Each structure stands twice: as structure tokens, then as C-alpha cells.
C-alpha positions as CSV (number, residue, x, y, z in Angstrom):
1,M,110.1,68.3,199.8
2,A,110.7,70.3,196.5
3,N,112.9,72.9,198.4
4,E,115.0,69.8,200.0
5,M,115.6,68.7,196.6
6,L,116.6,72.1,195.5
7,D,118.8,72.4,198.5
8,D,120.6,69.3,197.9
9,A,120.9,69.8,194.0
10,V,122.6,73.2,194.6
11,R,124.9,71.9,197.4
12,S,125.9,68.9,195.1
13,L,126.6,71.5,192.2
14,R,128.5,73.9,194.4
15,E,130.5,70.9,196.0
16,S,131.5,69.9,192.5
17,G,132.8,73.6,191.6
18,V,129.9,74.7,189.8
19,R,129.0,78.2,190.3
20,M,125.4,79.2,191.2
21,T,124.1,81.8,189.3
22,P,120.5,83.2,189.3
23,Q,119.7,81.7,186.1
24,R,120.9,78.4,187.1
25,H,119.3,78.3,190.4
26,A,115.9,79.3,188.8
27,I,116.3,76.5,186.3
28,L,117.0,73.9,189.1
29,E,114.0,75.3,190.8
30,Y,111.7,75.0,187.9
31,L,112.7,71.3,187.3
32,T,112.2,70.6,191.3
33,T,109.0,72.3,191.8
34,G,107.1,70.6,188.6
35,H,106.9,67.0,187.4
36,T,106.3,68.1,183.9
37,H,109.7,66.7,182.2
38,P,110.1,70.0,180.3
39,T,112.0,70.8,177.1
40,A,114.7,73.5,177.1
41,D,112.1,75.8,175.2
42,E,109.5,75.2,177.8
43,I,112.1,75.9,180.6
44,Y,113.1,79.2,178.9
45,R,109.5,80.2,178.0
46,A,108.6,79.9,181.8
47,L,111.8,81.9,182.9
48,E,112.1,84.4,180.3
49,H,110.1,87.1,182.1
50,R,112.2,86.8,185.2
51,F,115.3,86.9,183.2
52,P,114.8,88.8,180.0
53,N,118.6,88.7,179.1
54,M,118.6,84.7,179.1
55,S,118.7,82.9,176.0
56,V,117.7,79.5,175.3
57,A,121.4,78.6,174.7
58,T,121.8,79.5,178.6
59,V,119.3,77.0,179.5
60,Y,120.7,74.3,177.3
61,N,124.2,74.8,178.6
62,N,122.9,74.9,182.1
63,L,121.0,71.6,181.5
64,R,124.0,69.9,179.9
65,V,126.0,70.9,183.4
66,F,123.4,69.4,185.1
67,R,123.2,66.2,183.1
68,E,127.1,65.8,183.4
69,K,126.8,66.3,187.2
70,G,123.9,63.8,187.4
71,I,121.2,66.2,188.6
72,V,119.2,65.6,185.5
73,E,118.5,63.0,182.9
74,E,118.1,63.9,179.3
75,M,115.3,61.9,177.7
76,N,115.1,61.5,173.9
77,Y,112.0,60.1,172.3
78,G,113.2,60.2,168.4
79,D,111.6,63.8,167.9
80,A,113.7,66.9,167.7
81,S,113.5,67.8,171.4
82,S,114.8,66.5,174.3
83,R,112.8,66.3,177.7
84,F,114.8,66.7,181.1
85,D,113.9,64.7,184.2
86,F,115.1,65.9,187.6
87,V,116.8,62.9,189.2
88,T,115.0,62.0,192.4
89,T,114.8,58.1,192.9
90,R,114.7,55.5,190.3
91,H,111.4,55.5,188.5
92,Y,109.9,54.9,185.1
93,H,107.6,57.0,182.9
94,M,104.1,56.3,181.5
95,I,104.0,58.4,178.0
96,C,100.9,59.6,176.5
97,E,100.7,59.1,172.9
98,G,98.1,61.5,172.2
99,C,99.6,64.6,174.0
100,G,103.0,63.6,175.1
101,K,102.4,64.0,178.7
102,I,105.0,62.0,180.8
103,V,104.0,60.8,184.3
104,D,106.3,59.0,186.7
105,F,105.8,55.8,188.4
106,N,107.8,53.8,190.7
107,Y,107.6,49.7,190.4
108,P,110.1,48.3,193.0
109,V,109.7,44.8,191.5
110,L,112.0,46.0,188.7
111,D,114.7,47.4,191.3
112,D,116.8,44.0,190.3
113,V,116.4,43.8,186.6
114,E,119.9,45.3,186.1
115,T,121.4,42.3,188.4
116,V,119.3,39.8,186.5
117,A,120.3,41.2,183.2
118,A,124.1,41.2,184.0
119,H,123.7,37.7,185.2
120,L,121.9,36.3,182.2
121,T,123.9,38.3,179.6
122,G,127.4,38.6,180.9
123,F,127.0,42.4,180.3
124,K,128.2,45.0,182.7
125,V,125.0,46.9,183.0
126,D,125.3,50.7,183.6
127,R,121.8,51.6,183.7
128,H,118.3,50.7,182.4
129,R,115.4,52.8,181.1
130,L,111.3,51.8,181.1
131,E,108.7,53.5,179.2
132,V,105.0,52.4,178.9
133,Y,103.2,54.0,176.2
134,G,99.2,54.4,176.1
135,T,96.6,57.1,176.5
136,C,96.2,59.6,179.6
137,P,92.9,60.3,181.2
138,D,92.6,63.7,179.6
139,C,93.0,62.3,175.9
140,Q,90.7,59.4,176.8
141,S,88.0,61.8,177.9
142,K,88.2,63.8,174.6
143,V,87.6,60.8,172.5
144,Q,84.3,59.9,174.5
């Protein structure tokens, strides 16, 4: 499945005129194979051994291109570093307040929330985001 998502993302980028460099491909591959919602710095640290001449700025620039093309979503949580989520299907995030871990979950009941919100408010809805906060199992076990 990850290879298929990677291939689709590469094809989409190429069709929109984005040149596929080895670094760009590696960043996409990293995003599609892990479900960790990494920061740019985490991506850089994971790939720097493969690309010693790559900078953190290169990672940020590529993530910006991916965001503009709809391949990744940038998630800001009020701290200094954004996290990046490879866009697959509509999903939501469970966030651990202890360690910051982010886990995706799907809740189809909310699929109509934009339609309902638009109807009730008169707004033209562009998107929505749901985050649920709590304590992950790992952090729960550390407390006990």
C-alpha cells in the first residue's frame, strides 16, 4: 500500500510539473512508509545519512511544495515545529499530551460535518480538522 501511495504521489507531482529529485523522492518515501507525522527536522535526521549534502532547508522547501500540491497537510499545534501528514483519506488525530504521539483514526459519522456546518451557519466550508487529546498506552503504563 505504501508503494502505491508513493507512486500516486510521484505521478501527481510530475503531472503538475514538479521535477522528481532523489531527495524529493526520499522525503515522499519517508512520509508514505511511516505514520509518525514527523517534523521537518525528524525527516532531515532520518535521511541525512543518505544525502549528506541535503540541508534542513531542502526538507522544508520540499514539504512546502508537497503542501501546495495537496500531497501533505501541515499541522500546527502552537509549538515552534509543524508536523506533516501524508494526505491519504479523510482522518482525524488522537494526540498524546504526554509524549506528543499522533495516531490517525477514521470516524465516518463525521463525513457530513461540513455539509451540516454549512447548512446551519451559511458558511462556505473549505475544510475541517478534528483532534482528540489524551494519554497514549505507553505513557499510561509509565504512570502506573
